[in-house]
Wavefront OBJ file of the C-alpha trace (Angstrom):
o trace
v -0.021 -0.037 0.086
v 3.145 2.455 0.967
v 4.340 1.623 -2.476
v 1.191 2.582 -4.428
v 0.841 5.912 -2.441
v 4.505 6.855 -3.127
v 4.017 5.937 -6.957
v 0.929 7.920 -7.066
v 2.899 10.995 -5.326
v 5.729 10.339 -7.857
v 3.439 10.524 -10.725
v 1.567 13.534 -9.360
v 5.044 15.758 -8.680
v 6.021 14.446 -12.508
v 2.659 15.762 -14.015
v 2.932 19.295 -12.206
v 6.613 19.428 -13.427
v 5.421 18.581 -16.947
v 2.753 21.090 -16.502
v 5.180 24.083 -15.307
v 7.284 23.502 -18.410
v 4.373 24.147 -20.763
v 5.282 27.374 -22.543
v 3.526 29.741 -25.100
v 5.991 31.819 -27.487
v 4.739 34.836 -28.827
v 6.651 35.919 -32.275
v 6.766 39.615 -33.129
v 7.003 40.685 -36.823
v 8.446 44.028 -37.775
v 7.571 45.302 -41.814
v 9.433 47.142 -43.911
v 8.655 49.016 -47.260
v 10.388 49.175 -50.451
v 12.899 51.765 -49.213
v 13.716 49.445 -46.236
v 12.178 51.805 -43.820
v 10.153 50.001 -40.585
v 6.296 50.503 -41.292
v 4.504 51.861 -38.334
v 0.821 50.981 -38.235
v 0.686 52.793 -34.742
v 2.663 56.222 -34.432
v 6.276 54.949 -32.932
v 5.344 51.277 -33.228
v 8.055 48.748 -33.730
v 5.844 45.481 -34.665
v 3.288 45.129 -37.169
v 1.907 41.393 -36.655
v 1.886 38.550 -34.077
v 1.358 34.947 -33.945
v 1.597 32.348 -30.892
v 2.763 28.893 -30.776
v 2.325 26.558 -27.882
v 2.976 22.797 -27.118
v -0.134 21.258 -28.422
v 0.657 22.472 -31.906
v 4.619 21.983 -31.877
v 6.357 24.166 -34.329
v 3.448 25.330 -35.951
v 1.967 28.853 -35.382
v -1.690 30.087 -34.376
v -2.201 33.374 -36.598
v -4.767 35.716 -37.961
v -4.143 37.527 -40.870
v -5.731 38.959 -44.167
v -7.058 36.305 -46.715
v -6.368 33.366 -43.971
v -8.193 34.466 -40.801
v -7.544 32.356 -38.007
v -5.299 29.575 -38.810
v -2.351 26.934 -37.790
v 0.623 27.763 -40.425
v 4.334 27.133 -40.716
v 6.693 29.246 -39.454
v 7.429 29.584 -43.181
v 4.150 30.685 -43.989
v 4.472 33.098 -40.812
v 7.794 34.592 -42.246
v 5.648 35.840 -45.417
v 3.840 38.004 -43.424
v 6.974 39.958 -42.027
v 10.406 39.534 -40.446
v 10.244 37.560 -37.023
v 12.321 39.883 -35.151
v 11.621 38.849 -31.424
v 10.141 35.880 -29.665
v 8.979 36.015 -26.143
v 8.347 32.709 -24.105
v 5.637 33.059 -21.250
v 4.660 30.596 -18.567
v 1.294 30.700 -19.616
v -0.013 27.642 -21.576
v -2.516 27.594 -24.080
v -4.499 24.473 -25.088
v -5.408 23.414 -28.534
v -9.000 22.955 -27.081
v -9.081 26.707 -26.295
v -8.066 27.638 -30.015
v -10.296 25.179 -31.800
v -13.795 27.344 -31.851
v -11.981 30.157 -33.393
v -10.290 28.319 -36.305
v -11.571 29.291 -39.424
v -13.121 32.770 -38.174
v -12.314 35.520 -40.682
v -9.659 38.251 -40.345
v -11.135 41.122 -38.604
v -10.332 44.038 -40.694
v -12.379 46.589 -38.347
v -10.363 45.652 -35.368
v -13.337 44.991 -32.882
v -13.336 43.226 -29.861
v -15.831 40.689 -30.825
v -15.648 37.323 -31.856
v -16.995 37.536 -35.229
v -13.843 38.145 -36.951
v -10.239 38.441 -35.409
v -6.991 40.132 -35.768
v -3.787 38.574 -34.920
v -3.145 40.563 -31.147
v -6.742 40.108 -30.674
v -6.875 36.010 -30.709
v -3.754 36.014 -28.790
v -5.212 38.880 -26.056
v -8.336 36.710 -25.352
v -6.474 33.638 -25.176
v -4.053 34.825 -22.607
v -6.402 37.318 -20.940
v -4.381 40.488 -22.097
v -6.063 43.900 -21.113
v -7.148 46.088 -23.844
v -5.920 49.280 -24.402
v -7.000 52.351 -26.493
v -5.869 51.878 -30.172
v -4.124 54.545 -31.882
v -3.988 54.501 -35.772
v -1.023 56.189 -37.721
v -2.498 58.580 -40.083
v 0.194 58.239 -42.432
v -0.448 54.524 -42.648
v -3.828 54.033 -42.375
v -6.746 54.958 -44.900
v -9.127 57.703 -43.733
v -11.969 55.412 -42.808
v -9.756 53.772 -39.805
v -9.080 57.040 -38.242
v -12.559 56.932 -36.411
v -11.323 54.066 -34.830
v -8.434 55.893 -32.542
v -9.392 55.135 -28.893
v -11.500 52.147 -29.505
v -10.355 48.899 -27.397
v -8.072 46.658 -28.918
v -4.413 45.276 -28.485
v -1.501 46.528 -31.070
v 1.401 44.366 -31.398
v 3.523 47.085 -29.277
v 0.977 46.837 -26.288
v 0.938 43.137 -26.652
v 4.779 43.074 -26.653
v 5.069 45.101 -23.470
v 2.856 42.673 -21.633
v 4.522 39.762 -22.953
v 8.006 41.484 -21.610
v 6.126 41.722 -18.027
v 5.084 37.992 -18.470
v 8.471 36.415 -19.751
v 10.276 33.547 -18.201
v 13.117 35.614 -18.074
v 11.400 38.165 -16.276
l 1 2 3 4 5 6 7 8 9 10 11 12 13 14 15 16 17 18 19 20 21 22 23 24 25 26 27 28 29 30 31 32 33 34 35 36 37 38 39 40 41 42 43 44 45 46 47 48 49 50 51 52 53 54 55 56 57 58 59 60 61 62 63 64 65 66 67 68 69 70 71 72 73 74 75 76 77 78 79 80 81 82 83 84 85 86 87 88 89 90 91 92 93 94 95 96 97 98 99 100 101 102 103 104 105 106 107 108 109 110 111 112 113 114 115 116 117 118 119 120 121 122 123 124 125 126 127 128 129 130 131 132 133 134 135 136 137 138 139 140 141 142 143 144 145 146 147 148 149 150 151 152 153 154 155 156 157 158 159 160 161 162 163 164 165 166 167 168 169 170 171
């Protein structure tokens, strides 16, 4: 009987350690124009796109992008959406079962915080419970019909980056 209790305790400890090692990786991408200048979708912003990788999908990336919607893609495909310049690893884990209801949802061209369509940081923000911030659209980059969205709640890649830095495993 003592051996069975010991084995159960050992198994429980192993499961806790395995769960503690689960990691989520967030990729931050930059976009450059034809002159090699970084495109700032938000004034002074560094990043233009994000994707997330977690243990249940191996080396693939969960992504929301125009023309693709919410999908799991390869790193090669992700690299076509910009230059991956940072990857931050956090302790918070995502499970495939959390993601499954979002797969196939179209890209959100109006950057609203509802579940009818999703943009890159919105899906990550919802999965990881990242708070929203008032959005600011760079008027030098965005067409005039987006300017009215200034101040609406959302999550930019740079705001997600600041949150991820605070929650990184190296923090």
